[in-house]
Backbone as JSON, one array per atom type, in Angstrom:
{
  "sequence": "MKKNLIILIIFLLLIILDRISKILFFEKHFGVINYMENSGGLWGLFPGNNSLLVILTLIVVLILSLFLWSRKEKSKIPIAIVLAGLISNLIDRISVGYVHDFIDFRFWPVFNFSDAYVMIGVIILIVNIIRED",
  "N": [[83.96, 90.68, 108.62], [85.41, 88.7, 109.73], [87.67, 88.69, 108.05], [88.46, 91.23, 109.0], [89.42, 90.4, 111.68], [91.67, 89.0, 110.83], [93.71, 90.57, 109.88], [93.92, 92.59, 112.49], [95.15, 90.66, 113.99], [97.77, 89.72, 112.24], [98.55, 92.55, 112.39], [99.05, 93.0, 115.24], [100.66, 90.6, 115.68], [103.27, 91.63, 114.42], [103.58, 93.94, 115.52], [104.14, 92.64, 118.01], [106.86, 90.91, 117.32], [108.47, 92.76, 116.47], [109.22, 94.28, 118.6], [109.83, 92.26, 120.3], [112.44, 91.43, 118.96], [114.04, 93.37, 119.53], [114.44, 93.89, 121.88], [115.86, 91.48, 121.95], [118.03, 91.71, 120.93], [119.38, 94.1, 121.95], [121.78, 96.55, 122.44], [123.47, 94.32, 121.02], [126.45, 93.2, 118.9], [127.43, 91.63, 116.01], [127.72, 89.41, 113.31], [125.44, 90.66, 111.25], [124.07, 92.18, 112.97], [124.03, 95.11, 114.44], [124.14, 97.13, 117.28], [122.28, 100.24, 117.4], [121.41, 103.44, 118.31], [118.74, 105.31, 117.01], [118.07, 108.43, 116.73], [116.61, 109.76, 115.12], [114.91, 109.74, 111.82], [113.44, 108.04, 108.86], [116.29, 106.63, 107.85], [118.16, 107.6, 109.29], [117.78, 110.31, 109.01], [117.23, 113.42, 110.1], [118.03, 113.72, 112.6], [117.6, 113.87, 116.06], [115.49, 114.78, 116.32], [113.3, 114.01, 117.76], [110.95, 115.26, 118.9], [109.62, 115.95, 116.8], [109.34, 114.12, 115.19], [107.75, 112.37, 116.46], [105.46, 113.49, 116.3], [104.66, 113.75, 113.88], [104.18, 111.15, 113.24], [102.71, 110.2, 114.82], [100.33, 111.92, 113.26], [100.45, 110.71, 110.98], [100.42, 107.69, 111.18], [97.11, 108.21, 112.1], [96.03, 109.04, 110.0], [96.21, 106.76, 108.17], [94.85, 104.93, 110.15], [92.29, 105.7, 109.59], [92.36, 105.54, 106.33], [92.21, 102.88, 106.73], [90.03, 101.15, 106.96], [88.59, 102.13, 105.39], [89.15, 101.53, 103.14], [89.95, 99.43, 99.71], [89.6, 95.81, 100.02], [92.11, 94.37, 99.36], [93.89, 96.56, 99.76], [94.42, 96.62, 102.87], [95.97, 94.85, 104.76], [98.4, 95.43, 103.48], [98.2, 98.11, 104.18], [98.14, 97.7, 107.37], [100.07, 96.61, 108.08], [102.4, 98.72, 107.57], [101.08, 100.17, 109.36], [101.88, 98.88, 112.02], [104.5, 99.05, 111.8], [105.09, 101.45, 112.07], [103.69, 102.39, 114.34], [105.39, 100.51, 116.25], [107.85, 101.56, 116.15], [107.0, 103.59, 117.2], [106.45, 103.77, 119.59], [108.98, 103.33, 120.62], [110.39, 106.05, 120.2], [108.4, 107.01, 122.55], [108.82, 106.04, 124.74], [111.93, 105.97, 124.65], [112.99, 108.0, 124.07], [114.41, 107.39, 121.38], [114.49, 105.18, 118.35], [115.29, 101.97, 118.42], [117.65, 100.38, 116.72], [118.84, 97.79, 114.67], [119.81, 95.64, 112.63], [122.3, 95.32, 110.37], [123.69, 95.44, 106.93], [125.72, 96.74, 106.18], [126.2, 97.73, 103.78], [123.48, 99.91, 103.25], [121.68, 101.87, 105.04], [121.73, 101.27, 109.17], [118.94, 99.52, 110.39], [115.44, 98.46, 112.05], [112.9, 95.55, 112.71], [111.01, 96.85, 112.66], [110.89, 99.24, 110.38], [111.3, 97.67, 108.15], [108.65, 96.73, 108.09], [107.29, 99.47, 107.16], [108.31, 99.9, 105.25], [108.31, 97.78, 103.0], [105.48, 97.62, 103.11], [104.53, 99.71, 101.91], [105.38, 98.89, 99.7], [103.98, 97.22, 98.38], [101.77, 98.29, 98.7], [101.49, 100.76, 96.38], [102.53, 98.61, 94.41], [99.83, 97.53, 94.1], [98.79, 99.89, 93.4], [99.54, 99.97, 90.8], [98.87, 98.35, 89.42], [96.12, 98.26, 89.01], [95.63, 100.59, 87.46]],
  "CA": [[84.24, 90.53, 110.47], [86.54, 87.33, 109.7], [88.81, 89.2, 107.53], [89.36, 92.4, 110.09], [90.28, 89.91, 112.86], [92.95, 88.68, 110.75], [94.24, 91.99, 109.76], [94.35, 92.52, 113.55], [95.87, 89.37, 114.35], [98.9, 90.04, 111.54], [98.81, 93.52, 112.71], [99.86, 92.75, 116.6], [101.81, 90.02, 115.24], [104.16, 92.47, 113.31], [104.38, 94.84, 116.62], [105.03, 91.56, 119.03], [107.89, 90.21, 116.59], [109.27, 93.77, 116.1], [109.3, 94.34, 120.02], [110.53, 90.94, 120.89], [113.51, 91.65, 118.45], [114.79, 94.94, 120.08], [114.24, 93.17, 123.26], [116.82, 90.18, 122.06], [119.37, 92.09, 119.76], [119.45, 95.29, 122.47], [123.62, 96.69, 122.41], [124.05, 93.28, 120.58], [127.14, 93.08, 117.97], [127.91, 90.09, 115.44], [127.36, 89.37, 112.08], [124.66, 91.44, 110.43], [123.56, 92.81, 114.02], [125.13, 95.83, 114.88], [122.83, 98.05, 117.58], [122.59, 101.95, 117.41], [120.06, 103.97, 118.54], [118.63, 106.38, 116.31], [117.28, 109.87, 117.18], [116.39, 110.97, 113.88], [113.8, 109.43, 111.33], [114.6, 107.01, 108.37], [117.8, 105.73, 107.6], [118.98, 108.51, 110.54], [117.45, 111.89, 108.72], [116.66, 114.91, 110.83], [118.63, 113.51, 113.84], [117.81, 115.01, 117.22], [113.91, 116.08, 116.24], [112.27, 113.12, 117.92], [109.6, 115.08, 119.3], [108.91, 116.44, 115.89], [109.05, 112.5, 114.64], [106.24, 111.63, 117.02], [103.81, 114.37, 115.83], [104.43, 113.12, 112.29], [104.0, 109.83, 113.11], [101.05, 110.49, 115.39], [99.67, 112.48, 112.12], [100.26, 109.98, 109.76], [99.03, 106.98, 111.85], [95.3, 108.61, 112.08], [95.63, 108.91, 108.21], [96.35, 105.57, 107.56], [94.16, 104.62, 110.17], [90.97, 106.05, 108.4], [92.36, 104.65, 105.36], [92.26, 101.05, 106.68], [88.42, 100.6, 107.19], [87.94, 102.85, 104.09], [89.92, 100.82, 101.47], [89.41, 98.17, 99.69], [90.19, 94.48, 100.99], [93.5, 93.98, 99.09], [95.19, 97.78, 100.43], [94.17, 96.73, 104.13], [97.0, 94.49, 104.92], [99.64, 96.63, 103.8], [98.11, 99.47, 105.6], [98.39, 97.45, 108.22], [101.93, 96.47, 108.23], [103.06, 99.77, 107.63], [100.84, 100.66, 110.6], [102.62, 98.41, 112.96], [106.5, 99.56, 111.39], [104.79, 103.03, 112.81], [103.46, 102.07, 116.33], [105.72, 100.32, 117.18], [108.82, 102.59, 116.31], [106.31, 105.47, 117.18], [106.41, 103.2, 121.6], [110.65, 103.59, 121.16], [110.81, 106.93, 120.35], [107.76, 108.11, 123.74], [109.09, 104.9, 126.0], [113.43, 106.38, 124.98], [113.68, 108.95, 122.99], [114.97, 107.15, 120.36], [114.42, 103.8, 117.81], [116.59, 100.62, 118.05], [117.78, 99.87, 114.92], [120.09, 96.69, 114.65], [120.18, 94.98, 111.05], [123.44, 96.39, 109.53], [124.18, 94.68, 106.24], [127.08, 97.66, 105.8], [125.71, 99.07, 102.73], [122.35, 100.22, 103.95], [121.65, 102.52, 107.22], [120.66, 100.01, 110.14], [117.51, 99.54, 110.26], [115.14, 97.65, 112.13], [111.8, 95.02, 111.86], [109.71, 98.19, 111.8], [111.7, 100.16, 109.74], [111.23, 96.6, 106.96], [107.51, 96.84, 107.5], [106.9, 99.99, 106.88], [109.09, 100.09, 103.32], [107.34, 96.16, 102.7], [103.6, 97.79, 102.9], [104.28, 101.09, 100.86], [105.75, 98.85, 98.45], [102.73, 96.44, 98.09], [100.32, 99.54, 98.04], [102.01, 100.65, 95.2], [102.1, 97.6, 93.04], [98.16, 97.62, 93.79], [97.97, 100.62, 92.57], [99.59, 100.33, 89.6], [98.17, 96.69, 88.91], [94.88, 99.2, 89.42], [95.45, 101.28, 86.53]],
  "C": [[85.58, 89.96, 110.38], [87.74, 87.96, 109.7], [89.62, 90.42, 108.28], [89.82, 91.28, 111.19], [91.21, 89.22, 112.54], [93.84, 89.57, 110.16], [94.45, 92.4, 111.06], [95.49, 91.97, 114.13], [97.48, 89.79, 113.5], [99.52, 91.78, 112.46], [99.13, 93.73, 114.4], [101.09, 91.71, 116.34], [103.08, 90.83, 115.14], [104.33, 93.1, 115.06], [105.27, 93.97, 117.53], [106.65, 91.55, 118.5], [109.11, 91.58, 116.91], [109.68, 94.33, 118.06], [110.7, 93.37, 120.7], [111.96, 91.08, 120.19], [114.6, 92.59, 118.76], [115.11, 94.67, 121.44], [116.04, 92.16, 123.12], [117.89, 90.9, 121.51], [119.72, 93.26, 120.47], [121.18, 95.23, 122.97], [124.0, 95.1, 122.42], [125.31, 93.67, 119.01], [127.62, 92.25, 117.43], [127.21, 89.88, 114.58], [126.58, 90.75, 111.6], [124.07, 92.49, 111.64], [124.56, 93.89, 114.55], [124.27, 96.84, 115.68], [123.44, 99.29, 117.4], [121.25, 102.27, 117.52], [119.84, 105.02, 118.1], [117.71, 107.48, 116.48], [116.8, 110.6, 115.89], [114.86, 109.93, 112.66], [114.24, 108.11, 110.76], [115.63, 107.17, 107.99], [118.51, 107.34, 108.57], [118.78, 110.21, 109.98], [116.82, 112.83, 109.81], [117.01, 114.25, 112.12], [118.13, 114.28, 115.17], [116.29, 115.19, 117.25], [112.96, 114.92, 116.48], [110.52, 113.88, 118.22], [108.49, 115.7, 117.95], [108.27, 115.12, 115.22], [107.76, 112.43, 115.0], [105.65, 112.18, 116.53], [103.6, 113.74, 114.53], [104.03, 112.28, 112.22], [102.59, 109.27, 113.42], [99.69, 111.06, 114.22], [99.09, 110.91, 111.02], [99.87, 108.64, 109.98], [97.67, 106.79, 111.99], [95.01, 108.38, 111.13], [95.21, 107.85, 107.89], [95.64, 104.52, 108.26], [92.58, 104.7, 109.79], [91.52, 105.41, 107.19], [91.71, 103.01, 105.42], [91.44, 100.68, 106.74], [87.59, 101.25, 105.76], [88.54, 102.54, 103.03], [89.01, 99.71, 101.1], [90.67, 97.33, 100.24], [91.48, 94.86, 100.65], [94.64, 95.44, 99.67], [94.99, 97.36, 102.48], [95.4, 96.02, 104.99], [98.16, 94.93, 105.06], [99.61, 97.88, 104.64], [98.53, 99.05, 106.68], [99.66, 96.95, 108.86], [102.42, 97.58, 108.22], [102.18, 100.59, 109.19], [101.57, 99.94, 111.81], [104.23, 98.99, 113.08], [106.26, 101.08, 112.38], [104.62, 103.1, 114.13], [104.57, 101.46, 116.85], [107.39, 100.92, 117.19], [108.35, 103.86, 117.36], [106.53, 104.71, 119.46], [108.17, 103.7, 121.62], [110.58, 104.89, 121.55], [109.9, 107.67, 121.76], [108.22, 107.69, 124.36], [110.94, 105.56, 126.33], [113.38, 107.07, 124.51], [114.3, 108.91, 121.79], [114.62, 105.87, 119.59], [115.79, 102.81, 117.84], [116.36, 100.13, 117.3], [119.57, 99.03, 115.34], [120.69, 96.18, 113.08], [121.01, 96.17, 109.97], [124.08, 95.4, 108.53], [125.63, 95.74, 105.4], [126.93, 98.2, 104.58], [124.74, 99.76, 102.29], [122.14, 100.72, 105.17], [120.9, 101.37, 107.72], [119.75, 100.55, 110.18], [116.96, 98.59, 111.61], [113.85, 96.59, 111.49], [110.59, 96.34, 111.24], [109.68, 98.73, 110.72], [111.02, 99.01, 107.89], [109.52, 96.42, 107.13], [106.79, 97.64, 106.92], [107.11, 99.89, 105.05], [107.98, 98.58, 102.58], [105.82, 97.09, 102.33], [103.77, 98.61, 102.01], [105.12, 100.32, 99.78], [104.8, 98.62, 97.87], [101.55, 97.82, 97.76], [100.88, 100.07, 96.67], [102.16, 99.8, 93.98], [100.71, 97.61, 93.01], [97.9, 98.43, 93.34], [98.31, 100.62, 91.34], [98.6, 99.22, 88.81], [96.45, 97.51, 88.53], [94.64, 99.65, 88.16], [96.24, 100.42, 85.28]]
}
């Protein structure tokens, strides 16, 4: 029970951090901060397909939520990290029709904390799978 509470706290804190960052950097442009509105998916793929991306994200969130409670303990935190990223971007997609991106290293597509959560969570899951084999 205590581990599930920790996972829930991590999940909620990540969403809160992302939501606050999107408010703080809204329409800001300085250094690596370059606000933009992304109507597409990851790295701007499939622009203008917000409805499809909302549906796909909801399906992935449902599947990952089912996995969250049926997987080994070491998979739960990375799945929660991925879910936090997906849900925070989903909030943007549903509320304004696009995702707020603002981190711009100029050599990589502009992204936000939620995008980073998804990538970090997936990488940790892959490493865990490789280590098991």
